[in-house]
Biopython code that builds the backbone (N, CA, C, O; Angstrom):
import numpy as np
from Bio.PDB.StructureBuilder import StructureBuilder

atoms = [
    (1, "UNK", "N", (55.970, 185.432, 147.298)),
    (1, "UNK", "CA", (55.708, 184.869, 146.044)),
    (1, "UNK", "C", (54.245, 185.711, 145.596)),
    (1, "UNK", "O", (53.264, 185.851, 146.326)),
    (2, "UNK", "N", (54.393, 186.202, 144.242)),
    (2, "UNK", "CA", (53.458, 186.615, 143.625)),
    (2, "UNK", "C", (52.631, 185.779, 142.418)),
    (2, "UNK", "O", (53.195, 185.087, 141.570)),
    (3, "UNK", "N", (51.367, 185.958, 142.503)),
    (3, "UNK", "CA", (50.733, 185.201, 141.141)),
    (3, "UNK", "C", (50.631, 186.271, 139.984)),
    (3, "UNK", "O", (50.198, 187.414, 140.136)),
    (4, "UNK", "N", (51.033, 185.801, 138.966)),
    (4, "UNK", "CA", (50.958, 186.589, 137.566)),
    (4, "UNK", "C", (49.662, 186.191, 137.004)),
    (4, "UNK", "O", (49.474, 184.986, 136.839)),
    (5, "UNK", "N", (48.718, 187.043, 136.679)),
    (5, "UNK", "CA", (47.424, 186.807, 136.051)),
    (5, "UNK", "C", (47.607, 186.450, 134.759)),
    (5, "UNK", "O", (48.295, 187.175, 134.040)),
    (6, "UNK", "N", (47.004, 185.243, 134.244)),
    (6, "UNK", "CA", (47.137, 184.764, 132.967)),
    (6, "UNK", "C", (45.686, 184.196, 132.411)),
    (6, "UNK", "O", (44.915, 183.601, 133.164)),
    (7, "UNK", "N", (45.442, 184.400, 131.252)),
    (7, "UNK", "CA", (44.229, 183.885, 130.458)),
    (7, "UNK", "C", (44.290, 182.708, 130.056)),
    (7, "UNK", "O", (45.384, 182.264, 129.708)),
    (8, "UNK", "N", (43.213, 181.963, 130.005)),
    (8, "UNK", "CA", (43.198, 180.682, 129.470)),
    (8, "UNK", "C", (43.068, 180.771, 127.939)),
    (8, "UNK", "O", (41.999, 180.506, 127.389)),
    (9, "UNK", "N", (44.131, 181.134, 127.276)),
    (9, "UNK", "CA", (44.215, 181.284, 125.901)),
    (9, "UNK", "C", (45.476, 180.687, 125.498)),
    (9, "UNK", "O", (46.393, 180.693, 126.319)),
    (10, "UNK", "N", (45.662, 180.149, 124.298)),
    (10, "UNK", "CA", (47.036, 179.460, 123.853)),
    (10, "UNK", "C", (48.266, 180.242, 123.742)),
    (10, "UNK", "O", (49.388, 179.759, 123.899)),
    (11, "UNK", "N", (48.006, 181.534, 123.451)),
    (11, "UNK", "CA", (49.017, 182.416, 123.108)),
    (11, "UNK", "C", (48.705, 183.834, 123.940)),
    (11, "UNK", "O", (47.578, 184.329, 123.919)),
    (12, "UNK", "N", (49.695, 184.374, 124.594)),
    (12, "UNK", "CA", (49.505, 185.650, 125.279)),
    (12, "UNK", "C", (50.683, 186.309, 125.522)),
    (12, "UNK", "O", (51.718, 185.652, 125.633)),
    (13, "UNK", "N", (50.691, 187.709, 125.639)),
    (13, "UNK", "CA", (51.830, 188.386, 126.270)),
    (13, "UNK", "C", (51.369, 189.404, 127.201)),
    (13, "UNK", "O", (50.267, 189.946, 127.114)),
    (14, "UNK", "N", (52.249, 189.652, 128.103)),
    (14, "UNK", "CA", (51.955, 190.680, 129.203)),
    (14, "UNK", "C", (53.213, 191.349, 129.584)),
    (14, "UNK", "O", (54.300, 190.827, 129.335)),
    (15, "UNK", "N", (53.101, 192.497, 130.185)),
    (15, "UNK", "CA", (54.219, 193.309, 130.700)),
    (15, "UNK", "C", (53.788, 193.640, 132.117)),
    (15, "UNK", "O", (52.738, 194.240, 132.349)),
    (16, "UNK", "N", (54.672, 193.209, 133.106)),
    (16, "UNK", "CA", (54.604, 193.441, 134.520)),
    (16, "UNK", "C", (55.819, 193.937, 135.013)),
    (16, "UNK", "O", (56.900, 193.819, 134.437)),
    (17, "UNK", "N", (55.607, 194.550, 136.200)),
    (17, "UNK", "CA", (56.794, 195.018, 136.990)),
    (17, "UNK", "C", (57.013, 194.211, 138.315)),
    (17, "UNK", "O", (56.148, 194.248, 139.190)),
    (18, "UNK", "N", (58.009, 193.580, 138.450)),
    (18, "UNK", "CA", (58.320, 192.762, 139.563)),
    (18, "UNK", "C", (59.703, 193.224, 140.170)),
    (18, "UNK", "O", (60.709, 193.440, 139.494)),
    (19, "UNK", "N", (59.593, 193.366, 141.771)),
    (19, "UNK", "CA", (60.670, 193.881, 142.356)),
    (19, "UNK", "C", (61.302, 195.138, 141.679)),
    (19, "UNK", "O", (62.529, 195.234, 141.639)),
    (20, "UNK", "N", (60.548, 196.046, 141.178)),
    (20, "UNK", "CA", (61.095, 197.216, 140.310)),
    (20, "UNK", "C", (61.676, 196.858, 139.134)),
    (20, "UNK", "O", (62.461, 197.661, 138.631)),
    (21, "UNK", "N", (61.445, 195.756, 138.551)),
    (21, "UNK", "CA", (61.968, 195.303, 137.391)),
    (21, "UNK", "C", (60.990, 194.956, 136.187)),
    (21, "UNK", "O", (60.256, 193.968, 136.213)),
    (22, "UNK", "N", (61.045, 195.882, 135.100)),
    (22, "UNK", "CA", (60.144, 195.701, 133.902)),
    (22, "UNK", "C", (60.352, 194.378, 133.362)),
    (22, "UNK", "O", (61.459, 193.948, 133.039)),
    (23, "UNK", "N", (59.161, 193.679, 133.260)),
    (23, "UNK", "CA", (59.422, 192.230, 132.509)),
    (23, "UNK", "C", (58.396, 192.091, 131.561)),
    (23, "UNK", "O", (57.270, 192.514, 131.822)),
    (24, "UNK", "N", (58.677, 191.493, 130.385)),
    (24, "UNK", "CA", (57.567, 191.134, 129.448)),
    (24, "UNK", "C", (57.735, 189.612, 129.507)),
    (24, "UNK", "O", (58.836, 189.067, 129.580)),
    (25, "UNK", "N", (56.411, 188.883, 129.466)),
    (25, "UNK", "CA", (56.268, 187.619, 129.209)),
    (25, "UNK", "C", (55.471, 187.112, 128.147)),
    (25, "UNK", "O", (54.378, 187.648, 127.964)),
    (26, "UNK", "N", (55.843, 186.125, 127.379)),
    (26, "UNK", "CA", (55.207, 185.530, 126.358)),
    (26, "UNK", "C", (54.758, 184.269, 126.583)),
    (26, "UNK", "O", (55.698, 183.478, 126.652)),
    (27, "UNK", "N", (53.571, 183.716, 126.739)),
    (27, "UNK", "CA", (53.287, 182.389, 126.933)),
    (27, "UNK", "C", (52.667, 181.879, 125.855)),
    (27, "UNK", "O", (51.877, 182.617, 125.266)),
    (28, "UNK", "N", (52.902, 180.423, 125.329)),
    (28, "UNK", "CA", (52.305, 180.025, 124.133)),
    (28, "UNK", "C", (52.224, 178.382, 124.417)),
    (28, "UNK", "O", (53.082, 177.772, 125.056)),
    (29, "UNK", "N", (51.111, 177.817, 123.864)),
    (29, "UNK", "CA", (51.071, 176.406, 123.759)),
    (29, "UNK", "C", (51.446, 176.070, 122.313)),
    (29, "UNK", "O", (51.093, 176.724, 121.332)),
    (30, "UNK", "N", (52.154, 175.045, 122.306)),
    (30, "UNK", "CA", (52.713, 174.319, 120.998)),
    (30, "UNK", "C", (52.768, 172.841, 121.176)),
    (30, "UNK", "O", (53.571, 172.237, 121.887)),
    (31, "UNK", "N", (51.765, 172.302, 120.403)),
    (31, "UNK", "CA", (51.620, 170.885, 120.595)),
    (31, "UNK", "C", (51.076, 170.672, 121.927)),
    (31, "UNK", "O", (50.119, 171.358, 122.287)),
    (32, "UNK", "N", (51.671, 169.644, 122.833)),
    (32, "UNK", "CA", (51.127, 169.228, 123.917)),
    (32, "UNK", "C", (51.967, 170.015, 125.161)),
    (32, "UNK", "O", (51.857, 169.618, 126.321)),
    (33, "UNK", "N", (52.733, 171.057, 124.834)),
    (33, "UNK", "CA", (53.451, 171.700, 125.798)),
    (33, "UNK", "C", (53.277, 173.202, 125.874)),
    (33, "UNK", "O", (52.874, 173.856, 124.912)),
    (34, "UNK", "N", (53.554, 173.664, 126.901)),
    (34, "UNK", "CA", (53.446, 175.235, 127.137)),
    (34, "UNK", "C", (54.847, 175.864, 127.232)),
    (34, "UNK", "O", (55.674, 175.321, 127.965)),
    (35, "UNK", "N", (55.142, 176.867, 126.607)),
    (35, "UNK", "CA", (56.395, 177.467, 126.456)),
    (35, "UNK", "C", (56.275, 178.883, 126.863)),
    (35, "UNK", "O", (55.229, 179.490, 126.632)),
    (36, "UNK", "N", (57.463, 179.557, 127.566)),
    (36, "UNK", "CA", (57.502, 181.030, 127.909)),
    (36, "UNK", "C", (58.735, 181.675, 127.493)),
    (36, "UNK", "O", (59.799, 181.056, 127.505)),
    (37, "UNK", "N", (58.655, 182.804, 127.150)),
    (37, "UNK", "CA", (59.721, 183.647, 126.886)),
    (37, "UNK", "C", (59.723, 184.800, 127.837)),
    (37, "UNK", "O", (58.633, 185.324, 128.068)),
    (38, "UNK", "N", (60.894, 185.312, 128.476)),
    (38, "UNK", "CA", (60.824, 186.303, 129.701)),
    (38, "UNK", "C", (62.038, 187.049, 129.060)),
    (38, "UNK", "O", (63.113, 186.624, 128.638)),
    (39, "UNK", "N", (61.438, 188.465, 129.140)),
    (39, "UNK", "CA", (62.409, 189.626, 128.698)),
    (39, "UNK", "C", (62.420, 190.564, 129.883)),
    (39, "UNK", "O", (61.440, 190.787, 130.593)),
    (40, "UNK", "N", (63.744, 191.146, 130.045)),
    (40, "UNK", "CA", (63.900, 192.212, 131.061)),
    (40, "UNK", "C", (64.726, 193.148, 130.459)),
    (40, "UNK", "O", (65.846, 192.839, 130.051)),
    (41, "UNK", "N", (64.188, 194.463, 130.352)),
    (41, "UNK", "CA", (64.941, 195.540, 129.733)),
    (41, "UNK", "C", (65.231, 195.243, 128.329)),
    (41, "UNK", "O", (66.304, 195.493, 127.779)),
    (42, "UNK", "N", (64.256, 194.718, 127.803)),
    (42, "UNK", "CA", (64.560, 194.423, 126.282)),
    (42, "UNK", "C", (65.421, 193.365, 125.873)),
    (42, "UNK", "O", (65.644, 193.249, 124.668)),
    (43, "UNK", "N", (65.940, 192.578, 126.680)),
    (43, "UNK", "CA", (66.744, 191.567, 126.406)),
    (43, "UNK", "C", (66.170, 190.139, 126.888)),
    (43, "UNK", "O", (65.707, 190.032, 128.024)),
    (44, "UNK", "N", (66.207, 189.144, 126.084)),
    (44, "UNK", "CA", (65.654, 187.776, 126.636)),
    (44, "UNK", "C", (66.472, 187.206, 127.744)),
    (44, "UNK", "O", (67.684, 187.022, 127.630)),
    (45, "UNK", "N", (65.877, 186.966, 128.677)),
    (45, "UNK", "CA", (66.400, 186.015, 129.768)),
    (45, "UNK", "C", (66.412, 184.614, 129.409)),
    (45, "UNK", "O", (67.464, 183.976, 129.418)),
    (46, "UNK", "N", (65.299, 184.098, 129.092)),
    (46, "UNK", "CA", (64.890, 182.841, 128.464)),
    (46, "UNK", "C", (64.079, 182.878, 127.403)),
    (46, "UNK", "O", (63.212, 183.752, 127.397)),
    (47, "UNK", "N", (64.171, 181.997, 126.336)),
    (47, "UNK", "CA", (63.449, 182.199, 125.066)),
    (47, "UNK", "C", (63.064, 180.640, 124.835)),
    (47, "UNK", "O", (63.905, 179.745, 124.761)),
    (48, "UNK", "N", (61.699, 180.459, 124.735)),
    (48, "UNK", "CA", (61.037, 179.222, 124.355)),
    (48, "UNK", "C", (61.682, 178.097, 125.494)),
    (48, "UNK", "O", (62.297, 177.083, 125.165)),
    (49, "UNK", "N", (61.439, 178.450, 126.681)),
    (49, "UNK", "CA", (61.563, 177.484, 127.787)),
    (49, "UNK", "C", (60.457, 176.715, 128.086)),
    (49, "UNK", "O", (59.438, 177.329, 128.400)),
    (50, "UNK", "N", (60.427, 175.450, 128.058)),
    (50, "UNK", "CA", (59.336, 174.540, 128.326)),
    (50, "UNK", "C", (58.843, 174.762, 129.734)),
    (50, "UNK", "O", (59.657, 174.993, 130.628)),
    (51, "UNK", "N", (57.621, 174.707, 129.959)),
    (51, "UNK", "CA", (57.034, 174.684, 131.335)),
    (51, "UNK", "C", (56.514, 173.595, 131.870)),
    (51, "UNK", "O", (55.601, 172.982, 131.317)),
    (52, "UNK", "N", (57.108, 173.188, 133.153)),
    (52, "UNK", "CA", (56.904, 171.910, 133.800)),
    (52, "UNK", "C", (56.246, 172.191, 135.223)),
    (52, "UNK", "O", (56.502, 173.272, 135.753)),
    (53, "UNK", "N", (55.599, 171.485, 135.730)),
    (53, "UNK", "CA", (54.953, 171.790, 137.035)),
    (53, "UNK", "C", (56.019, 171.906, 138.054)),
    (53, "UNK", "O", (56.933, 171.084, 138.109)),
    (54, "UNK", "N", (55.915, 172.955, 138.898)),
    (54, "UNK", "CA", (56.833, 173.211, 140.084)),
    (54, "UNK", "C", (58.301, 173.165, 139.651)),
    (54, "UNK", "O", (59.168, 172.816, 140.452)),
    (55, "UNK", "N", (58.572, 173.494, 138.464)),
    (55, "UNK", "CA", (60.005, 173.632, 137.883)),
    (55, "UNK", "C", (60.351, 175.191, 137.770)),
    (55, "UNK", "O", (59.590, 175.954, 137.175)),
    (56, "UNK", "N", (61.423, 175.585, 138.312)),
    (56, "UNK", "CA", (61.805, 176.996, 138.168)),
    (56, "UNK", "C", (62.167, 177.266, 136.765)),
    (56, "UNK", "O", (62.905, 176.434, 136.239)),
    (57, "UNK", "N", (61.784, 178.279, 136.061)),
    (57, "UNK", "CA", (61.731, 178.650, 134.630)),
    (57, "UNK", "C", (63.119, 179.356, 134.303)),
    (57, "UNK", "O", (63.607, 179.275, 133.176)),
    (58, "UNK", "N", (63.769, 180.093, 135.398)),
    (58, "UNK", "CA", (64.997, 180.746, 134.788)),
    (58, "UNK", "C", (66.145, 180.120, 135.274)),
    (58, "UNK", "O", (67.211, 180.652, 134.965)),
    (59, "UNK", "N", (66.176, 179.130, 135.953)),
    (59, "UNK", "CA", (67.328, 178.284, 136.555)),
    (59, "UNK", "C", (68.689, 178.851, 136.578)),
    (59, "UNK", "O", (69.230, 179.157, 137.641)),
    (60, "UNK", "N", (69.271, 179.001, 135.399)),
    (60, "UNK", "CA", (70.735, 179.559, 135.141)),
    (60, "UNK", "C", (70.685, 181.013, 134.705)),
    (60, "UNK", "O", (71.715, 181.517, 134.258)),
    (61, "UNK", "N", (69.546, 181.744, 134.802)),
    (61, "UNK", "CA", (69.570, 182.905, 134.180)),
    (61, "UNK", "C", (69.840, 184.169, 135.253)),
    (61, "UNK", "O", (69.535, 185.304, 134.887)),
    (62, "UNK", "N", (70.333, 183.981, 136.388)),
    (62, "UNK", "CA", (70.567, 185.009, 137.305)),
    (62, "UNK", "C", (71.686, 185.693, 136.882)),
    (62, "UNK", "O", (71.729, 186.842, 137.324)),
    (63, "UNK", "N", (72.609, 185.373, 136.173)),
    (63, "UNK", "CA", (73.934, 186.193, 135.810)),
    (63, "UNK", "C", (73.289, 187.183, 134.741)),
    (63, "UNK", "O", (74.022, 188.100, 134.371)),
    (64, "UNK", "N", (72.123, 187.119, 134.248)),
    (64, "UNK", "CA", (71.653, 188.382, 133.173)),
    (64, "UNK", "C", (71.087, 189.614, 133.982)),
    (64, "UNK", "O", (70.524, 190.562, 133.437)),
    (65, "UNK", "N", (71.276, 189.512, 135.205)),
    (65, "UNK", "CA", (70.676, 190.800, 136.005)),
    (65, "UNK", "C", (69.371, 190.758, 136.384)),
    (65, "UNK", "O", (68.948, 191.864, 136.722)),
    (66, "UNK", "N", (68.557, 189.837, 136.447)),
    (66, "UNK", "CA", (67.195, 189.840, 136.825)),
    (66, "UNK", "C", (67.049, 189.076, 138.287)),
    (66, "UNK", "O", (67.562, 187.966, 138.424)),
    (67, "UNK", "N", (66.474, 189.581, 139.161)),
    (67, "UNK", "CA", (66.258, 189.188, 140.403)),
    (67, "UNK", "C", (65.124, 188.402, 140.583)),
    (67, "UNK", "O", (64.067, 189.022, 140.464)),
    (68, "UNK", "N", (65.031, 187.091, 140.862)),
    (68, "UNK", "CA", (63.939, 186.386, 141.235)),
    (68, "UNK", "C", (63.687, 185.030, 139.919)),
    (68, "UNK", "O", (64.515, 184.717, 139.064)),
    (69, "UNK", "N", (62.694, 184.594, 140.062)),
    (69, "UNK", "CA", (62.364, 183.341, 139.154)),
    (69, "UNK", "C", (60.779, 183.191, 139.032)),
    (69, "UNK", "O", (60.003, 183.905, 139.667)),
    (70, "UNK", "N", (60.394, 182.219, 138.177)),
    (70, "UNK", "CA", (59.102, 181.954, 137.887)),
    (70, "UNK", "C", (58.927, 180.555, 138.001)),
    (70, "UNK", "O", (59.857, 179.771, 137.816)),
    (71, "UNK", "N", (57.779, 180.205, 138.296)),
    (71, "UNK", "CA", (57.274, 178.851, 138.375)),
    (71, "UNK", "C", (55.688, 178.553, 138.134)),
    (71, "UNK", "O", (54.838, 179.289, 138.635)),
    (72, "UNK", "N", (55.375, 177.514, 137.399)),
    (72, "UNK", "CA", (54.133, 177.113, 137.189)),
    (72, "UNK", "C", (53.535, 176.132, 138.283)),
    (72, "UNK", "O", (54.258, 175.155, 138.477)),
    (73, "UNK", "N", (52.567, 176.169, 138.913)),
    (73, "UNK", "CA", (51.997, 175.379, 139.907)),
    (73, "UNK", "C", (50.629, 174.891, 139.510)),
    (73, "UNK", "O", (49.713, 175.678, 139.274)),
    (74, "UNK", "N", (50.486, 173.417, 139.431)),
    (74, "UNK", "CA", (49.330, 172.728, 139.281)),
    (74, "UNK", "C", (48.527, 172.833, 140.678)),
    (74, "UNK", "O", (48.947, 172.265, 141.686)),
    (75, "UNK", "N", (47.366, 173.583, 140.667)),
    (75, "UNK", "CA", (46.802, 173.572, 142.093)),
    (75, "UNK", "C", (45.783, 172.413, 142.258)),
    (75, "UNK", "O", (45.067, 172.369, 143.259)),
    (76, "UNK", "N", (45.714, 171.482, 141.288)),
    (76, "UNK", "CA", (44.720, 170.401, 141.383)),
    (76, "UNK", "C", (45.521, 168.928, 141.217)),
    (76, "UNK", "O", (44.877, 167.882, 141.136)),
    (77, "UNK", "N", (46.717, 168.948, 141.184)),
    (77, "UNK", "CA", (47.458, 167.655, 140.935)),
    (77, "UNK", "C", (49.041, 167.976, 140.716)),
    (77, "UNK", "O", (49.715, 168.737, 141.411)),
    (78, "UNK", "N", (49.450, 167.268, 139.660)),
    (78, "UNK", "CA", (50.921, 167.248, 139.446)),
    (78, "UNK", "C", (51.065, 167.265, 137.934)),
    (78, "UNK", "O", (52.055, 166.655, 137.530)),
    (79, "UNK", "N", (50.302, 167.826, 137.013)),
    (79, "UNK", "CA", (50.352, 167.874, 135.604)),
    (79, "UNK", "C", (51.193, 169.167, 135.162)),
    (79, "UNK", "O", (51.119, 170.195, 135.836)),
    (80, "UNK", "N", (51.906, 169.100, 134.142)),
    (80, "UNK", "CA", (52.348, 170.189, 133.460)),
    (80, "UNK", "C", (51.401, 171.079, 133.094)),
    (80, "UNK", "O", (50.265, 170.633, 132.935)),
    (81, "UNK", "N", (51.634, 172.456, 132.889)),
    (81, "UNK", "CA", (50.646, 173.382, 132.650)),
    (81, "UNK", "C", (50.070, 173.187, 131.197)),
    (81, "UNK", "O", (50.817, 172.825, 130.288)),
    (82, "UNK", "N", (48.873, 173.406, 131.011)),
    (82, "UNK", "CA", (48.267, 173.642, 129.619)),
    (82, "UNK", "C", (47.477, 174.885, 129.673)),
    (82, "UNK", "O", (47.040, 175.353, 130.724)),
    (83, "UNK", "N", (47.288, 175.468, 128.362)),
    (83, "UNK", "CA", (46.712, 176.721, 128.227)),
    (83, "UNK", "C", (45.212, 176.846, 128.812)),
    (83, "UNK", "O", (44.812, 177.824, 129.444)),
    (84, "UNK", "N", (44.478, 175.750, 128.518)),
    (84, "UNK", "CA", (43.123, 175.791, 129.072)),
    (84, "UNK", "C", (42.855, 175.957, 130.559)),
    (84, "UNK", "O", (41.751, 176.313, 130.972)),
    (85, "UNK", "N", (43.934, 175.682, 131.391)),
    (85, "UNK", "CA", (43.660, 175.875, 132.762)),
    (85, "UNK", "C", (44.391, 176.953, 133.370)),
    (85, "UNK", "O", (44.499, 177.008, 134.595)),
    (86, "UNK", "N", (44.980, 177.944, 132.496)),
    (86, "UNK", "CA", (45.875, 178.935, 132.937)),
    (86, "UNK", "C", (45.149, 179.908, 133.831)),
    (86, "UNK", "O", (44.039, 180.233, 133.408)),
    (87, "UNK", "N", (45.495, 180.398, 134.872)),
    (87, "UNK", "CA", (44.780, 181.355, 135.740)),
    (87, "UNK", "C", (43.847, 180.759, 136.708)),
    (87, "UNK", "O", (43.310, 181.442, 137.580)),
    (88, "UNK", "N", (43.645, 179.495, 136.571)),
    (88, "UNK", "CA", (42.621, 178.874, 137.535)),
    (88, "UNK", "C", (43.513, 177.696, 138.156)),
    (88, "UNK", "O", (44.069, 177.747, 139.254)),
    (89, "UNK", "N", (43.550, 176.555, 137.194)),
    (89, "UNK", "CA", (44.378, 175.335, 137.850)),
    (89, "UNK", "C", (45.698, 175.553, 137.796)),
    (89, "UNK", "O", (46.332, 175.298, 138.820)),
    (90, "UNK", "N", (46.407, 176.057, 136.643)),
    (90, "UNK", "CA", (47.837, 176.293, 136.595)),
    (90, "UNK", "C", (47.991, 177.941, 136.851)),
    (90, "UNK", "O", (47.479, 178.807, 136.141)),
    (91, "UNK", "N", (48.697, 178.133, 137.861)),
    (91, "UNK", "CA", (49.110, 179.467, 138.249)),
    (91, "UNK", "C", (50.523, 179.667, 138.133)),
    (91, "UNK", "O", (51.325, 178.850, 138.585)),
    (92, "UNK", "N", (50.904, 180.857, 137.469)),
    (92, "UNK", "CA", (52.273, 181.302, 137.322)),
    (92, "UNK", "C", (52.816, 182.185, 138.489)),
    (92, "UNK", "O", (52.408, 183.338, 138.626)),
    (93, "UNK", "N", (53.653, 181.687, 139.250)),
    (93, "UNK", "CA", (54.203, 182.579, 140.440)),
    (93, "UNK", "C", (55.460, 183.178, 140.009)),
    (93, "UNK", "O", (56.223, 182.714, 139.161)),
    (94, "UNK", "N", (55.606, 184.300, 140.705)),
    (94, "UNK", "CA", (57.104, 184.965, 140.648)),
    (94, "UNK", "C", (57.591, 184.747, 142.038)),
    (94, "UNK", "O", (56.941, 184.940, 143.065)),
    (95, "UNK", "N", (58.989, 184.261, 141.928)),
    (95, "UNK", "CA", (59.388, 184.076, 143.319)),
    (95, "UNK", "C", (60.486, 185.124, 143.286)),
    (95, "UNK", "O", (61.247, 185.331, 142.340)),
    (96, "UNK", "N", (60.458, 185.801, 144.532)),
    (96, "UNK", "CA", (61.292, 186.903, 144.685)),
    (96, "UNK", "C", (62.804, 186.421, 145.067)),
    (96, "UNK", "O", (62.993, 185.308, 145.557)),
    (97, "UNK", "N", (63.750, 187.238, 144.839)),
    (97, "UNK", "CA", (65.178, 186.770, 145.104)),
    (97, "UNK", "C", (65.396, 186.421, 146.385)),
    (97, "UNK", "O", (66.328, 185.635, 146.559)),
    (98, "UNK", "N", (64.774, 186.801, 147.369)),
    (98, "UNK", "CA", (64.901, 186.541, 148.891)),
    (98, "UNK", "C", (64.095, 185.420, 149.340)),
    (98, "UNK", "O", (64.119, 185.058, 150.516)),
    (99, "UNK", "N", (63.334, 184.818, 148.397)),
    (99, "UNK", "CA", (62.616, 183.656, 148.809)),
    (99, "UNK", "C", (63.163, 182.336, 148.639)),
    (99, "UNK", "O", (62.523, 181.350, 149.003)),
]
sb = StructureBuilder()
sb.init_structure("model")
sb.init_model(0)
sb.init_chain("A")
sb.init_seg("    ")
for serial, (resi, resn, name, xyz) in enumerate(atoms, 1):
    if name == "N":
        sb.init_residue(resn, " ", resi, " ")
    sb.init_atom(name, np.array(xyz, "f"), 0.0, 1.0, " ", f" {name:<3s}", serial, name[0])
structure = sb.get_structure()
């Protein structure tokens, strides 16, 4: 597992390379929930996926050619992630295909 660095801001995008795969992530707070978009090779794997504590985010997206998954983890309890705690309390993890 790898930790993806996030800022404690309500809207952000970042580009990372994971297992030799270029990935663009967009994380945004909308109302009381956090959402994520994941793009690989210019195509959406998921769009506007709600983020829940310890729930894999790609779930059924393996057929789209991306190896691995993502998960938010509340390091201080069991709440769903909120932008104010990103990077500290709420960690975004990349889970490799072999994990």
